[in-house]
N, C-alpha and C positions, 0 to 999 in steps of 0.2 A: 545837668542832663546831657548838654551838647557834648561834654567830655566823654560820658559814658558811651553816648551813640557813636562817637568817633572810634572808641576802643572797639566796640561791637563790630562796626563797620570794617575796621582794620582786621579783626579776627575772621570775619566772613570773607574778606578778600584774600587772606592768607590760605584759608581752606579751598577756595576756588583756585587759586594760583598752584597749590600743590596738586589739585585735581588735574589741572591742565597739563602740568609737568608729568605726572604719572601715566595719564592716558596717552600723552604724546609719545613718551618713551616706550610704552607698551606696544603701541602701533608700529613703531620703528624697529624695535629690537625684541618684541613680545615672544616670538618663537625662539630666538637665541637665548633670551633670559631663562625661559623655561627649561630649555635644553641645558643651559648651565646648572640650573638647580637640580634637574633629574640626573645629570651626569656626575653630580658632586657626591653621591651616596657611597662612594667606595671607601671613604673613612670620614671621621668626624671633623677633622682639620680642613679638608676640602670643602666639606658642607658649611663649615664656619666661614671660610673665605668666599665662598659663593653667595652666602647671605650678606656679607659686608658689601660686596661689589654690587648685587642687585639693588640693595637698599640705598646705596649711595646714588645710583642712577635714577630710581624712581622716587627718591626723596621721601619715602613712607614705608615704615616698618609694617604697617597695616596692609599695604599692597603685597609685601613678601609674605605676610601671614596667610592672605587669601590664597596665593599661588601654592604655598607648602601645605595648607590644609586641604586644598583640592586634590594635590597629589597623594596625600595620605588616605583621603576619602575614597580615591579610586584605586587604591592599592598599588600605585606606581612608586611608592616610596615609603620606607619604614618610619615609624614615629621617632626613633632615636636620631636618625640623620636630620629630620625635620626640625627637632629641638636644637640641634647644633646650628641649623640654618638660622633659627630665630636668635640664637645668641649672637651670631654674626650680624643679624639685622638690626639688632640694638646697638652694637658698635657702629655700624653704618650710619644709624640715625644720628648718633652722638657726632659723627664726623661731619654730617650735614649742619648740626648746630654750631660747630667750630667754624665752618665756612661762613655761615651767615652772621656770626658774631663780629665779624670785621666791617668796617665802613665800606659798603658797596654802593653807596648811593650814586656814584658816577656810572655804575654799570646799568642801572634801572632804565634809563631813557634810551640808551643804546640797544639794549635787549629788547625793549618793547617795540621801538621804531623799526629796527631791523627785523624782528620777528613777524610784525604785521606785513611789511612789505614782501617778506619771503613767502608767508603763508598765504596771503591773497594772490600773489602772482603765480605760485606753483602749488596750489592748494592739494591737488590730487597725487602729488609726488612725495618722495621721502624728504626732499628738501623743504616741502611746505610743512610737513610734520616737525621738522627740526625747527622751523620758524614758530610753530605752535609751542614748542618746549621753551624757545627763548622768551616767548611773550609770558609763559608761566613763571619762568625765573624772575623776570622783571617784576611781575605783579607780587611775587613773594618779597622781594626786596622793598617794594613800595608799601606793602601791607606791614611789614615790620617797622618801617619808618613811621607809618601812621600810628601803629600801636605805642611805639616808644615816645613819640612826640606828643600823643594825647594823654599819656600817662604821667608826663612831667607836671603839668598843673594839677592833675589829679592827686599826685602825692604831696602836693603843698596843702591840700585842704586839711583843716584842723580835725575834722571827723575821721578822715581816712588815716591820719597819723595816730589818732586814739585806737582805731581798730587794729592796725598793723603793730602799734605799739604793745597791744596786749599779747602778742605772739612772743613768748619768752623762751623759745627753743624747747618746748615740750615735744618729744619725738613724734608720739602717736597723732597728736592733734595736727601739727605742722604737716605731717605726710598726708593725712586725710584732707587737709585743705589743697596741698599741692595736687593730689589726685583728682579732686572735685574740679579745680581749675582746668586740668588736662582734659578731662572729659567734656566740660562745658565748652572749652575753646576747640574741641576736637583736634587737639595738637599739643604734644609735649614741646615742640620746638618753641612756640610762642611763650609758654609758661616759663621755660628755662632762661630765655632771653629777657623777658619781662622781669624775672626775679633778679637776673644780674643787673638790670637797670635800677630796680628798687635798692639793692645794695649800694650801688654807685651814688645814689642820691641821698643815702642814709636813712631810708624809711624803714628798713629792717636791718637786723644785725646779721653778720655773716653766718652765725650758727643757724638762725632761723632760715636763712636762704638754702643752706645745704640740705636741711630737712625738707623744704619745699621741692627741692630737685629731686630727692628720693621719692616724694609723693608724686612728682610728674612721671617718673618712670613707672611707678605703679599704674597711674592713670593710663599711660601708653599701653600697658598690658590689657586693661580693662577695654581700651578702644579695639584692640584686636579681637577680643571676645564679641563686642557689638558688631564688628565688621564682618564676622563669620556667622552671625545669627542664621539659623535655617540650614546650615549644613549638617552632614552626618556626624554621629558621635566620634567616628574616627577622626573627621576633620577638626572637631572642637578640642580634641586632645592636644593638638598642637598649641593652640592659644592658651588653653588653661594650664599646659605645662610651662609655657613661657611666663605667665602670670605667676606661677608657683616659684619658678627660679627667681624672679624679680622680688617677690615677697621674702624668699630666704636671703636674698642678697641685702635687702634693706634691714632685715633684722640682724644680720652679721655686721652691717656697717655701722649701726647706732653705737656699740661700745668703742668702736675705732674711729669715731668721728674726730676726736681731738688730734690723734696721730696723724690722720690722713690730712687734716686741715694744716697741720704743722708742715708736712712734707710738701704739699702743694704750694704753700706760702713760700718756701724757700725757692721754688722753681719760678714763680711769678706771684709777687706779693699784691699786685693790683686786685682789689676785691671782685670787680666785675669779670676779669679774666679767671680769677680763682673759681668763680662759680661754673663757668663754662668748662674749665679744665676738670672740675670735680665730676661733672656729668660724664665726660669722656673717661675718665680714670675709673669711675664706678662700674661702667659697662665692660671696661676691659678687664678689671679684677673679676666681675662676675663671670665673664666668658672664660678667662683663664683658670677659674677655680672649678666651675660647674660643668665644664664641657666633658670632664672625665665621669660624670654622673648622669649622661643622657640615658643610658640603657635603664638604670634603676628607675629613673623618673618616668620613662616610657611605660615600664610595667606598672608603676604606680597609677598613672593617668588611665591605663586600660582597665585597671582594677576599679577605679573610682568612676569611670564613664563607660560603662558596657554598652554595647550596641543595642539599640531599641529593637526588641524582638519583632514588633509590628512593622518594622521598616526594612527587615532583612529579606523579604520576599523577592520574587523575580522581577516585580514591577518597579523596584528602586533603580532610579536612574543611575547610570554608571559613567556617563561620559560628559554630563552637563557641568563643566567646570566653571564655577562662578568667577574664579580669577581671571578667566580668559575673555570675559565679557567686554573689556575695553581693548582687546585685539580682535576686531571683527572677523578676519580670516580664520583665526583659531576657533572662536565661538561658533562660527557656521560649520566648520569641520566637525566640532563636537556634537552640534545639533544633528549633522547628517548621519553620524555614527549611531546616535540614539534612534533616529528614524529607522534605520536599518534593523534595530532590534524590533520595532513594531512589525516590520515585514517578516521577521522569523516567527513572532507570535501569530500573525495572520496566516503564515504558511501552515503552522501546526493546526490552527483552527480549520482551515480548508481541507487539510488531510483528515481531520476527524469527522467532518460533515459526511463524506463518502461512507465512511464505515457505519455512521449513525443510520442513514437512510437505507443502507444496504442490509445491516444485521439487526436493525431496531434495538440498538444499544442505548437504553435510557440513562444508564450511569455515565457512559462517555458523553452523551449529550449534556448532562450537567457540568461535567468537567470542562468541555469545550466552552460552554456559556460562561463559565468562570474566567476563562482566558479573555473574555471581552472586557471584563473589569481591568485586567492588566493592560490591555490595549488603551483603554480610557485614561488610566493613570499615566502611562507613558505619553500619550498624546497631551494630557494637561500640562505635564512637565516641560515638554518641548515648547508647547505654545508660550508658557509663562517665560521660559527662557529666551526665546526669540524676542519677546516684547521687551525684555530688558536690554537688548542690544540697542544702542543709539543709531537711529535710521540716518542721522546727519552724518554719522562717521562712515557710512557705507558708500563705496563708489558704485558705479552703475552695474558692474558685474556682480558685485556683492549683494546689491539690492535685488537683482534677478534671482540670485541663489537664495537669498532670505525668502522670497515669495514661492520659489519652487519647493523648498522644505516645508513651508507652511502648507502649500496646497497638497503636497504628497501625504503629509501626516494627516490632513483632514480626510482625504480620499481613503487612507487605509483605516481610519476611525469609521467610516461609513461602511466599508467592507466588513469590519467587525460586527457592526449592527446588524448588517444584512444576514450574515451567518447566524447570529443569534436569532433572528426572525425565522429563518429556515428551520432551525432546530426546534423553536416553539411549535411551529406548524406541524413538524414531524412528530412531535410527541403528541400533539393533540389529535391529529388526523390519521395517523399510521401506527405508532408505537402502542399507544394506549388501547387500540382496537384490534391489534394484532394482524394488520393488513400488510401485503407486500406488493411490490411493483411487478409487473409482468416481465419476463426475461428480456423482452426487446426493449421495454421502457428503462429497465435498470442499465441496459447496455448504452442507451442514449444518454443518460445521466451521467454514466461513467466516462463516455466519450467527451461530453461537454467539460466535466470536471478536469479531465487530463488536459484539455486545452486551456483551461483557467490556470492551472499550475504552471504550465509552459509560459503563459502570459505574465504571471506573477514573477518568475524567475527573470524574464526578459525586462519587465518594468523596474525591478530592483537594480538590474545592470544598467538601464538608461539613467535611472536616478543617480546612481553612483558615478557614472563615467560621462554622461552627457554625449553619448556617441550618436551622431546624426543617423548613421546606417541602421543602428539598433532601433532608434525611434521610428524610422520609416518601416521597419519590419513589424513593430508593435502595432502601428495604425493598420498595416496590412492584415495583421492577425485580427484585428477588430472586425474588419469587413468580412473575413472569413468565418468568424464566429457568428456574426449575425446571420449568415447563410446557413450555418449549422443549426442555430436556434429555430429558424423558420422550418427547416426540414424536420427537425425532431418534433416541433409542435404539429406540423401536418402529419407525421406519422402517428402521433398519438390520437389525433382526431380520426384518422382511418381506422385505427383499432377500436375506437369507440363505435364507429359505424358498423364494424363486425361483431359487436357486442362482446369483446374480450371482457370476462368478468374482472380480472385484476385492474384492468384500464378504467373500468367504470367506477370501482371503489376508490381509486387512488387519483382520479382525474384532476380534481381541484389541486391537490398537492403537487402532482406532477408538473401541471402547467405553471404553478407558482414558482416551483424550483427552477425551471427553465428560464422563467422571466427574472428571478433573482440572480441566476447565474450571468445572465445578459447584463444586469445592472453592475454586478462585481467586476465583469470584464470591462465595462465602460469606464468605472472608477480607476482600474489599474492602468488603463491605456492613456488616461489623462495626463500622466507625467510626460508623455512624448510631445504634447502640443507646444509648450514653451520652447522646447528646442527646434521644433520644425518652424515655428513663428520666427524665432531669431535668425534661422538659416534662410528664410524668405521662400519656403517651399510649401507653406500652408496655404491652401486655397481659402479665399474669404468667405465662400458659401458652397454648400453642396449642390445647388441648383446648376444645371447644365446651362452653359452659355446660350445654346441654341433653343432653350426651352420656350422662348416666346413665338418661334416659328416652326417647332417641331411637330411631328404627327401627334404626339400625346395631347398638345394644347389644341390642335385643329380638331381631333376627334372629340375631345372634351367640350369644345364650343359647339360642335355639331349636335352633340348628344343633348346639350342644354337647350339649344334652339329647337331640336325636335321635340 
């Protein structure tokens, strides 16, 4: 039991070390790596080399799969180049296996100690993130040593030898076992190196080991599918296409196994090295053969995985790249772009409101209310995306931006709800009864609406650019709008006093719309407060400093005493 727990803890440490390296590299080079991949689509060979380079850096083909899938899902890259990138990612992953197959025990303490010192002393800098990567590399080496050390006594157990001795080189069974091990360990790296250790100890034959390696490659393809669960069909085509390539490679390799084994044996007869070299050779042969078939494979995957018609509407998120979550700056930029999409929908809703209340257009009212569902879906997507960003990885400026995006999207969602409420009231109190506003009343609503549209455009600009002067203008407009609202309400009450028929019939709706417009304006202006507060120009209270001694207070006191 203790041996099994040691193996499991080693696997857990390996997964964690890989995660640390991947997240650290993405935080340092995330933008450059994504640019490398996006710029590699000119031809399949550039895409292949980009896949090799990115995967060798992040030490995870699953991370490369996430990035490529997100690009395809956002129509930033074609499926065929993405499949070429994944062929390169498989080769890059095999090169990582080659690296860690050597004895690097001397490097682990140096990497961990140096990484800890660098990360703790310069945590918020790029050097600190490099220290984080060094810690991850050290943990990977320690994890592999733990797994291999724990597996040695494990292989001496009589029961284990009987179980592994039953593996006689049956291709399908051995490959399924290798794939299962890779999925359970969440790493083909550990399975390939452990298989090499089993061969060296004589626990399994070389033939069985090579089929287990093929299975580990299949398992790695399955891990890519699991890592991209929840993405669009366009994104999933990348990982399913990669698994399809691996499956074809395994089927073609089975009859060639004896010949390949003989050729690799001439290069290096050591069984342990032969297993690792076979893993690299398999991925090189797979890439060299199938890179010319990326276009047909892309057409096949598009046919087999059509886009879900229910998710092709306007509310589908376009910028929320799952692969960018470990690069906070990119993830926040993606969320900002998606928040601006909510702003566009809210703008269309506000434009429709004026036409509905002016023309009694019930059909348009229903269309505008359906837009609120779109706002709600986009808001939920952004909120879920933001909660997936590690708050510990954010620096002070990024934390403020995270809060700004969340607050802005919440306010836009509230605006959508208020618009829906206005339309419900208009249908109930005006459209269904065929009533109309007075000419003066409709002009007042039109003037308030025009001011709201101006406020919306300015608020979107403040959210995007964080400009202090624009933020001050926005708050200034809030005060002006408040005065306009009071003047319009007063003018309406005056018309009631003069017994204007239209004003009497629509009084409740008219005052509600004015009040709702005021609430909308307040929600839109809220984006300015964080910027003003950071600049130190936001007053802590609206109360006048001389309120305690001013005439207002004196008069009020005298009145109460009287």
